[in-house]
C-alpha positions in Angstrom: 56.7 -96.4 139.4 53.3 -94.8 139.2 50.0 -96.6 139.2 49.6 -95.9 135.5 53.1 -97.4 134.8 52.2 -100.5 136.8 48.9 -101.0 134.9 50.8 -100.6 131.6 53.5 -103.1 132.7 50.7 -105.6 133.7 49.0 -105.1 130.4 52.2 -105.7 128.4 53.1 -108.7 130.5 49.7 -110.3 129.7 50.2 -110.0 125.9 51.3 -113.2 124.1 55.0 -113.4 123.2 54.8 -112.4 119.5 58.2 -113.9 118.9 56.8 -117.4 119.6 54.6 -118.8 116.9 52.2 -121.7 116.9 51.8 -123.7 113.7 48.3 -124.4 112.5 47.1 -127.9 111.6 47.3 -126.9 107.9 50.9 -125.9 108.3 51.8 -129.2 110.0 50.0 -131.1 107.2 51.8 -129.3 104.4 55.2 -129.5 106.0 54.6 -133.2 106.4 53.7 -133.6 102.8 56.9 -131.8 101.7 59.0 -134.0 104.0 57.5 -137.2 102.7 58.0 -136.0 99.1 54.2 -135.9 98.4 54.5 -132.4 97.0 57.5 -130.6 95.5 58.5 -127.0 96.2 61.1 -124.6 95.0 62.1 -123.0 91.7 62.6 -126.3 89.8 59.1 -127.5 90.7 57.6 -124.2 89.7 59.4 -124.3 86.3 58.1 -127.8 85.7 54.5 -126.8 86.6 54.8 -123.7 84.4 56.1 -125.8 81.5 53.2 -128.3 81.8 50.7 -125.5 82.0 52.1 -123.7 78.9 52.2 -127.0 77.0 48.5 -127.6 77.9 47.1 -124.1 77.6 49.5 -122.0 75.7 51.7 -119.2 76.8 50.2 -116.5 78.9 52.9 -113.9 77.9 53.6 -113.3 74.3 56.7 -111.4 73.4 54.7 -109.2 70.9 52.4 -107.9 73.7 55.0 -107.5 76.5 57.6 -104.9 76.1 60.2 -103.7 78.6 59.5 -100.5 80.5 62.3 -98.7 78.7 60.4 -99.3 75.4 57.3 -97.5 76.6 56.7 -94.1 75.2 58.0 -91.3 77.4 55.4 -89.1 79.1 55.3 -85.5 77.9 55.4 -83.1 80.8 52.3 -81.0 81.0 50.4 -83.1 78.4 47.5 -83.8 80.7 47.2 -80.1 81.8 45.3 -79.1 78.7 
């Protein structure tokens, strides 16, 4: 092993183990709230929140203004080359 190899090995050994994570205080707080049932998470909770927001403020997406990609007009090759 050369001196350069040894220096590289020492540098790598001094790096933190990236597979190991440390939870922040905010993470611990939020996970505790979830465990205690103070906040809800998941698709059912998201649907309930969305339904309440739509009832209070109206729908953000109206079917008349949103159309599937397949309904969009096809681009004409070379149309912008004029």
